[in-house]
C-alpha positions as CSV (number, residue, x, y, z in Angstrom):
1,M,0.0,0.1,-0.2
2,Q,1.3,3.3,-0.7
3,K,1.5,6.0,2.1
4,K,-1.2,8.8,1.5
5,E,1.0,12.1,1.0
6,K,-1.7,14.6,1.7
7,K,-4.8,13.1,3.2
8,E,-8.4,14.6,3.2
9,K,-9.1,15.9,6.5
10,K,-12.5,17.8,5.9
11,Q,-15.1,16.4,8.1
12,K,-18.5,16.2,6.4
13,N,-21.1,13.6,6.6
14,T,-23.3,14.4,3.7
15,G,-26.5,13.0,3.9
16,S,-25.6,9.2,3.9
17,G,-28.2,8.7,6.9
18,R,-26.1,5.3,7.8
19,I,-25.3,6.8,11.2
20,K,-24.4,3.3,12.9
21,K,-21.1,3.8,14.8
22,F,-21.2,2.7,18.5
23,L,-19.6,5.9,19.8
24,L,-21.7,8.1,17.5
25,A,-24.7,6.4,18.7
26,M,-23.8,6.7,21.9
27,G,-22.8,10.3,22.0
28,I,-25.6,11.6,20.7
29,S,-28.4,9.3,22.7
30,F,-26.3,10.2,25.8
31,V,-26.6,13.9,25.4
32,A,-30.3,13.7,24.7
33,F,-30.7,11.4,27.4
34,F,-29.0,13.8,29.9
35,I,-30.9,16.6,28.7
36,I,-34.3,14.7,29.1
37,A,-33.4,13.6,32.6
38,A,-32.6,17.3,33.6
39,G,-35.9,18.1,31.8
40,A,-37.6,15.3,33.8
41,V,-36.7,16.5,37.1
42,V,-37.6,20.1,36.5
43,G,-41.1,19.0,34.9
44,F,-41.8,16.8,38.1
45,A,-40.5,19.6,40.6
46,F,-43.2,22.1,39.0
47,L,-45.8,19.1,39.0
48,G,-45.3,18.8,42.6
49,N,-43.7,15.2,42.9
50,N,-42.6,14.9,46.2
51,T,-39.6,12.6,45.6
52,A,-38.4,14.4,42.6
53,T,-38.7,17.6,44.7
54,R,-36.6,16.5,47.5
55,M,-34.1,14.7,45.3
56,I,-33.5,18.1,43.4
57,S,-33.7,20.2,46.7
58,S,-30.6,17.9,48.2
59,A,-28.8,18.0,45.0
60,L,-28.9,21.9,44.6
61,G,-28.2,22.2,48.5
62,L,-31.4,24.4,49.3
63,E,-32.6,25.0,52.8
64,V,-35.6,22.3,53.3
65,D,-38.0,21.9,56.0
66,E,-38.5,18.7,58.5
67,H,-40.0,16.8,55.4
68,G,-37.3,17.7,53.1
69,N,-38.8,20.2,51.3
70,P,-37.4,23.2,49.9
71,I,-38.6,26.3,52.0
72,E,-38.6,28.8,49.5
73,G,-40.0,26.5,46.5
74,L,-38.0,25.9,43.3
75,G,-39.9,28.3,41.0
76,G,-37.2,31.0,41.1
77,I,-33.9,28.8,40.4
78,F,-34.3,27.7,37.1
79,G,-33.3,31.0,35.4
80,G,-29.9,30.1,34.3
81,D,-27.7,31.7,31.4
82,S,-28.7,31.7,28.1
83,L,-27.5,29.2,25.5
84,R,-24.1,30.0,24.1
85,E,-23.5,29.5,20.4
86,R,-21.6,26.2,20.8
87,T,-21.6,24.1,23.6
88,N,-18.7,21.3,24.0
89,I,-19.5,18.5,26.4
90,L,-16.7,15.8,27.5
91,L,-18.5,12.3,27.8
92,L,-16.2,10.3,30.0
93,G,-17.0,6.5,30.7
94,T,-14.9,4.5,33.2
95,D,-15.2,0.7,34.2
96,E,-15.8,1.1,37.7
97,A,-18.6,2.2,39.9
98,F,-18.3,5.6,41.4
99,G,-18.3,3.9,44.8
100,G,-14.8,2.2,44.2
101,S,-11.7,3.1,42.7
102,V,-12.0,4.4,39.4
103,G,-10.3,2.4,36.6
104,R,-8.9,3.7,33.2
105,A,-11.3,5.3,30.9
106,D,-13.0,3.0,28.7
107,S,-14.3,6.0,26.4
108,I,-13.5,9.6,25.9
109,M,-15.6,11.7,23.4
110,I,-16.1,15.3,22.9
111,V,-19.7,16.4,21.7
112,S,-19.9,19.7,20.5
113,I,-23.6,21.2,19.6
114,H,-24.2,24.3,17.8
115,S,-27.5,26.0,19.0
116,E,-28.6,27.7,15.9
117,T,-28.5,25.0,13.5
118,G,-28.8,22.0,16.0
119,G,-25.5,20.6,14.3
120,I,-24.0,18.1,16.2
121,S,-20.2,16.9,15.9
122,L,-18.5,14.2,18.0
123,V,-14.6,13.9,18.3
124,S,-13.3,10.6,19.6
125,V,-10.2,10.9,21.7
126,P,-8.2,7.9,21.1
127,R,-7.5,6.1,24.6
128,D,-3.5,5.7,24.0
129,T,-3.0,9.4,23.0
130,H,0.2,10.6,24.5
131,V,-0.4,13.3,26.8
132,T,1.7,15.1,29.6
133,M,0.0,16.4,32.9
134,P,1.2,19.6,34.2
135,Q,3.2,19.7,37.4
136,E,0.6,21.9,39.0
137,R,-2.2,19.1,38.6
138,L,0.3,16.6,39.8
139,Q,0.9,18.5,43.0
140,I,-2.6,18.7,43.4
141,L,-3.1,14.9,43.5
142,R,0.2,14.6,45.5
143,D,-1.4,16.9,48.2
144,N,-4.8,14.6,48.3
145,G,-2.8,11.6,48.8
146,R,-2.5,10.2,44.9
147,N,0.7,9.4,44.1
148,T,0.6,7.0,41.3
149,A,1.4,9.2,38.3
150,S,5.0,9.3,37.0
151,S,6.8,12.6,38.3
152,S,7.4,13.2,34.5
153,G,3.5,13.4,34.0
154,I,4.0,11.3,30.9
155,M,0.9,9.2,30.3
156,R,-1.9,7.8,27.9
157,I,-4.6,10.3,28.2
158,N,-7.0,7.4,29.6
159,E,-4.8,7.0,32.5
160,I,-5.9,10.6,33.9
161,A,-8.9,9.0,35.5
162,H,-7.2,6.1,37.0
163,H,-4.3,8.6,38.6
164,S,-6.9,11.2,39.5
165,G,-9.6,9.4,41.2
166,R,-13.3,10.3,41.4
167,E,-12.7,13.8,42.6
168,F,-10.5,14.9,39.8
169,A,-10.9,12.4,37.0
170,P,-13.5,14.5,34.8
171,S,-12.1,17.8,35.4
172,F,-8.5,16.8,35.0
173,T,-9.4,14.9,31.7
174,A,-11.5,18.0,30.5
175,M,-8.4,20.4,31.3
176,Q,-6.0,18.2,29.4
177,L,-8.2,18.0,26.5
178,E,-8.7,21.9,26.7
179,E,-5.0,22.3,26.5
180,L,-4.4,19.6,23.9
181,L,-6.8,21.1,21.3
182,D,-7.0,24.6,22.4
183,I,-10.7,24.5,22.9
184,E,-12.9,25.3,25.8
185,I,-15.1,22.3,27.2
186,H,-18.2,23.7,29.1
187,Y,-19.4,20.6,30.8
188,Y,-18.3,17.2,31.6
189,V,-20.5,14.1,32.3
190,H,-18.7,11.0,33.9
191,L,-21.1,7.8,33.7
192,D,-20.5,4.5,35.3
193,L,-21.6,0.7,34.4
194,E,-24.3,0.6,37.2
195,G,-26.3,3.4,35.7
196,F,-26.1,1.5,32.3
197,R,-27.5,-1.5,34.2
198,V,-30.2,0.4,36.3
199,I,-32.0,2.0,33.3
200,I,-32.1,-1.1,31.2
201,D,-33.8,-3.1,34.2
202,Q,-36.1,-0.3,34.7
203,I,-37.6,-0.1,31.3
204,G,-37.8,-4.1,31.4
205,G,-34.8,-5.2,29.4
206,I,-33.6,-4.5,25.7
207,E,-34.7,-7.2,23.1
208,F,-31.6,-8.0,21.1
209,D,-30.3,-10.8,18.8
210,V,-27.0,-11.9,20.4
211,P,-24.8,-13.0,17.7
212,R,-22.6,-15.8,19.1
213,R,-22.1,-17.9,22.2
214,M,-20.4,-15.7,24.7
215,N,-18.8,-17.3,27.7
216,Y,-16.0,-15.4,29.6
217,R,-14.9,-15.0,33.2
218,D,-12.9,-12.6,35.0
219,P,-12.7,-13.0,38.8
220,Y,-10.5,-10.0,39.5
221,Q,-13.8,-8.0,37.9
222,S,-16.4,-10.2,39.3
223,L,-17.2,-10.4,35.7
224,V,-19.3,-13.5,34.4
225,I,-20.6,-13.3,30.9
226,D,-22.6,-16.3,29.7
227,L,-24.9,-15.6,26.6
228,Q,-26.5,-18.0,24.3
229,P,-26.8,-16.8,20.8
230,G,-30.4,-15.8,19.5
231,L,-33.1,-13.0,19.8
232,Q,-33.5,-12.6,23.6
233,L,-34.5,-10.0,26.3
234,L,-31.3,-8.8,28.1
235,T,-31.3,-7.4,31.6
236,G,-29.0,-5.0,32.5
237,Y,-26.4,-7.2,33.7
238,A,-26.6,-9.3,30.7
239,A,-26.2,-6.1,28.5
240,E,-23.1,-5.3,30.3
241,G,-21.8,-8.5,29.4
242,L,-22.6,-8.3,25.9
243,V,-20.9,-4.9,25.6
244,R,-17.9,-5.9,27.4
245,Y,-17.1,-9.3,25.5
246,R,-14.0,-9.2,23.7
247,G,-13.9,-12.9,22.1
248,Y,-14.0,-12.1,18.7
249,G,-11.7,-13.2,16.1
250,D,-11.0,-9.6,14.8
251,G,-10.8,-8.2,18.2
252,D,-12.1,-4.9,19.1
253,L,-13.7,-4.6,15.5
254,G,-16.1,-7.4,16.0
255,R,-16.7,-5.7,19.6
256,M,-17.6,-2.5,18.1
257,R,-20.1,-3.9,15.6
258,V,-21.6,-5.6,18.5
259,Q,-21.9,-2.6,20.7
260,Q,-23.2,-0.1,17.8
261,E,-25.9,-2.7,17.0
262,F,-26.9,-3.1,20.7
263,M,-26.7,1.0,21.6
264,M,-29.0,1.6,18.8
265,A,-31.4,-1.0,19.8
266,A,-31.1,0.0,23.4
267,M,-31.3,3.8,22.8
268,L,-34.4,3.7,20.8
269,Q,-36.1,2.1,23.9
270,I,-34.4,4.5,26.4
271,M,-35.3,7.5,24.8
272,D,-38.8,6.3,24.0
273,M,-40.9,9.2,25.7
274,E,-43.7,6.6,26.9
275,N,-40.8,4.7,28.9
276,I,-39.4,8.3,30.1
277,M,-42.8,9.2,31.5
278,S,-43.8,5.8,32.8
279,N,-40.3,5.5,34.6
280,P,-39.2,9.1,35.7
281,L,-37.6,8.0,39.0
282,A,-35.7,5.3,37.2
283,Y,-34.1,8.3,35.1
284,L,-34.0,10.7,38.0
285,N,-32.0,7.7,39.9
286,V,-29.5,7.5,37.0
287,F,-29.2,11.4,36.7
288,F,-28.3,12.0,40.6
289,N,-26.7,8.8,41.4
290,H,-24.7,7.4,38.3
291,M,-24.0,10.6,36.5
292,D,-21.0,12.8,37.8
293,T,-21.4,16.1,35.9
294,D,-20.8,20.0,36.3
295,F,-24.1,20.4,34.3
296,R,-26.5,22.2,36.5
297,L,-30.2,21.8,36.8
298,L,-30.7,25.6,36.4
299,D,-29.4,25.0,32.9
300,A,-31.8,22.4,31.8
301,P,-34.6,24.5,30.5
302,A,-31.9,26.4,28.1
303,Y,-31.2,23.1,26.6
304,L,-34.6,21.3,26.4
305,P,-35.6,23.2,23.1
306,L,-32.4,21.8,21.4
307,L,-34.0,18.4,21.4
308,A,-36.4,19.3,18.7
309,N,-33.7,21.1,16.7
310,L,-31.0,18.6,16.7
311,D,-29.8,17.7,13.1
312,V,-29.3,13.9,13.6
313,A,-28.8,13.5,9.6
314,G,-26.3,16.2,9.6
315,V,-23.8,14.9,12.2
316,T,-20.1,14.8,11.7
317,S,-17.7,12.8,13.4
318,A,-14.3,12.2,13.6
319,T,-11.3,10.6,15.5
320,L,-8.1,12.5,16.5
321,P,-5.5,11.2,13.7
322,G,-2.0,9.8,14.6
323,R,0.2,7.0,14.7
324,G,1.0,4.4,17.1
325,T,4.7,4.3,18.5
326,T,6.5,2.7,21.6
327,I,8.3,4.9,24.1
328,N,10.2,3.5,26.9
329,G,8.5,0.2,26.0
330,R,4.8,1.4,26.3
331,Y,2.6,2.1,23.2
332,F,1.1,5.4,22.8
333,H,-1.0,7.1,19.8
334,L,1.1,10.4,18.7
335,L,-1.5,12.9,17.3
336,D,-1.1,14.1,13.9
337,E,-0.3,17.9,14.7
338,E,-1.6,19.2,11.3
339,G,-4.6,16.9,11.0
340,T,-5.7,17.6,14.5
341,Q,-5.7,21.2,14.1
342,E,-7.9,20.9,11.0
343,I,-10.5,18.7,12.7
344,V,-10.5,21.4,15.7
345,A,-11.0,24.1,13.0
346,Q,-13.7,22.5,11.1
347,I,-15.4,20.9,14.1
348,F,-15.2,23.5,17.1
349,H,-14.8,26.7,15.5
350,A,-17.1,26.5,12.2
351,T,-20.7,27.0,11.9
352,P,-22.2,23.4,10.6
353,V,-23.9,23.9,7.4
354,L,-24.8,21.1,5.1
355,Q,-23.7,22.3,1.6
356,A,-25.1,21.0,-1.6
357,Q,-22.2,19.2,-3.6
358,E,-21.0,20.4,-7.1
359,P,-19.6,18.1,-9.7
360,N,-16.5,18.6,-11.3
361,E,-15.6,19.0,-15.0
362,E,-16.2,15.3,-15.7
363,G,-19.6,15.4,-14.0
364,I,-18.4,13.4,-10.7
365,Y,-19.1,14.5,-7.2
366,T,-15.8,14.0,-5.6
367,D,-16.0,16.3,-2.6
368,I,-17.4,14.0,-0.3
369,S,-14.9,12.6,2.8
370,S,-14.8,9.2,3.8
371,L,-13.9,10.5,7.5
372,G,-17.0,9.7,9.8
373,L,-18.4,7.0,7.5
374,D,-18.5,3.1,8.3
375,I,-15.8,1.5,6.1
376,E,-15.8,-2.4,5.8
377,I,-12.4,-4.1,4.3
378,L,-12.4,-7.8,2.8
379,N,-9.0,-9.1,1.7
380,G,-9.5,-10.0,-2.1
381,A,-5.6,-10.7,-2.6
382,G,-5.3,-13.9,-0.6
383,I,-2.3,-12.1,1.1
384,T,-2.1,-13.2,4.9
385,G,-3.1,-10.3,7.2
386,L,-3.5,-7.7,4.4
387,A,-6.8,-6.5,5.7
388,A,-5.6,-6.0,9.3
389,R,-2.6,-3.9,8.0
390,T,-4.9,-1.7,6.0
391,S,-7.2,-1.3,8.7
392,E,-4.3,-0.4,10.9
393,T,-3.1,2.2,8.3
394,L,-6.6,4.0,7.6
395,T,-7.6,4.0,11.5
396,E,-4.3,6.1,11.9
397,Y,-5.3,8.5,9.3
398,G,-8.7,9.0,11.1
399,Y,-11.0,6.6,9.2
400,T,-13.5,4.3,10.9
401,I,-13.2,0.5,10.2
402,V,-16.0,-1.4,11.3
403,S,-15.4,-4.9,9.8
404,I,-12.5,-6.9,8.2
405,G,-12.5,-10.1,6.6
406,D,-11.5,-12.4,3.7
407,Y,-13.5,-11.8,0.2
408,S,-15.3,-15.1,-0.8
409,G,-15.0,-14.4,-4.5
410,Q,-12.3,-14.7,-7.0
411,R,-9.0,-12.6,-6.3
412,Q,-9.0,-9.4,-7.3
413,P,-6.2,-8.1,-9.4
414,A,-6.6,-4.4,-8.6
415,T,-8.4,-2.9,-5.3
416,R,-12.2,-2.0,-5.7
417,I,-14.0,0.6,-3.5
418,F,-17.8,0.4,-3.4
419,V,-19.8,3.1,-2.0
420,Q,-23.4,3.8,-1.4
421,Q,-23.4,7.7,-2.5
422,E,-22.0,8.8,-5.8
423,G,-18.7,10.9,-5.2
424,G,-18.0,9.2,-2.1
425,G,-14.6,7.2,-1.9
426,H,-12.4,9.2,-3.8
427,D,-10.3,10.3,-1.0
428,L,-9.4,6.9,-0.4
429,T,-7.9,6.1,-3.9
430,D,-4.7,7.9,-2.8
431,F,-4.2,4.6,-0.7
432,F,-4.3,2.3,-3.5
433,P,-2.6,2.1,-6.8
434,D,-5.1,1.9,-9.8
435,S,-8.2,1.3,-7.7
436,T,-11.4,1.9,-9.1
437,V,-14.5,3.5,-7.2
438,E,-18.1,2.1,-8.1
439,V,-21.6,3.0,-6.6
440,D,-23.3,0.2,-4.9
441,R,-26.4,0.7,-2.6
442,T,-26.9,-2.9,-2.0
443,I,-23.8,-3.0,0.4
444,N,-24.1,-3.1,4.3
445,T,-21.8,-0.4,5.0
446,D,-21.2,3.1,3.7
447,I,-18.1,1.9,1.9
448,L,-16.9,-1.4,1.0
449,I,-13.0,-2.0,0.1
450,I,-12.0,-5.1,-1.7
451,L,-8.1,-5.4,-1.6
452,G,-6.3,-6.4,-4.7
453,T,-3.3,-8.2,-5.5
454,N,-1.5,-5.1,-6.7
455,I,-1.0,-3.8,-3.3
456,N,2.5,-3.1,-2.0
């Protein structure tokens, strides 16, 4: 494969409508759930639900009477600031419950919402991204009895949560990202696995077609996964096992596929207004007991109108590009500085506008980026490990690979790139000599690449 000299970094999703990536689905749904939960709190407070009112009073530190009800009521506290033009939210997921120690971050995402257009962008931060925590923050940790971080401050970004503990994990991760990307993060949201289980159990489980036998035990995490294949109703605990299972032939790619499919099914039910209104206290429970956030309830009214204005079909997404390297025996993801700066400029500093594409002189639409689209890679060359190596290369350049495998047809002399939308895939031809781009709307992903024997 030839190394791409200059890659297309412009972040667009020009209406393919196939937003199926796990992180994207989770990010959008999580933000919507978060706002609805806050709205439910506000609504039930004004409706006079005693339990909700007492929960709000406790969370806001209001003066209460002997029954736990606010002395001055709640009517005057929901007058928060007006909605800013763009809101950036850090979504941080760790694998330990808040009551115990905080492990490394499983997911680090920044969701950016443009209030005027309803445009949503999601930036995925690779967990192994190389960062250096400033000495002043290291000193704060030392002063609070946390001395696990190296004195140099060099670490992977997902290790900040582990070294910082629950008290500092989300805020220190947000600060690191602000310095790394030169942006402002307005809120953080830290979610634990228990909240994931609680909400699924409270809505009666999620119906899902488990793709294979899943059997795994990890006594150190008290994790037992024992699922049979087939369509079934998953409890919260079973659902946790499903999304954490790793025993696929293609590693995390297989795990991502199942996660994305499950989260799409789960969020359709979690976000169903009938479920929300019939189980309000379950949502309040997750909001208060399983979300660690600096989002204030008095901010909620300003954000509620966004739910009707969110431009889901126009979502843009990106993963911070870079390359893998080993430093002192440890693997790190080193960011591509130029590519990262372009992503930051496009996502965090531009007004999202869905622009109509114009054809070139040959009448071909070539301005559709493959970044943010789902890509499947099949080995049509019969060269062992070719699909995996190609996946690693494209991933380093910020592309999203959801599946790899072997092509079942005859060997291909040259690489073929199949796309759902006319004009797509042309930015990928720089990676493959003498490749062709063909439109095929019957493929299962946005883009299908069948590798040919002429790859070097």
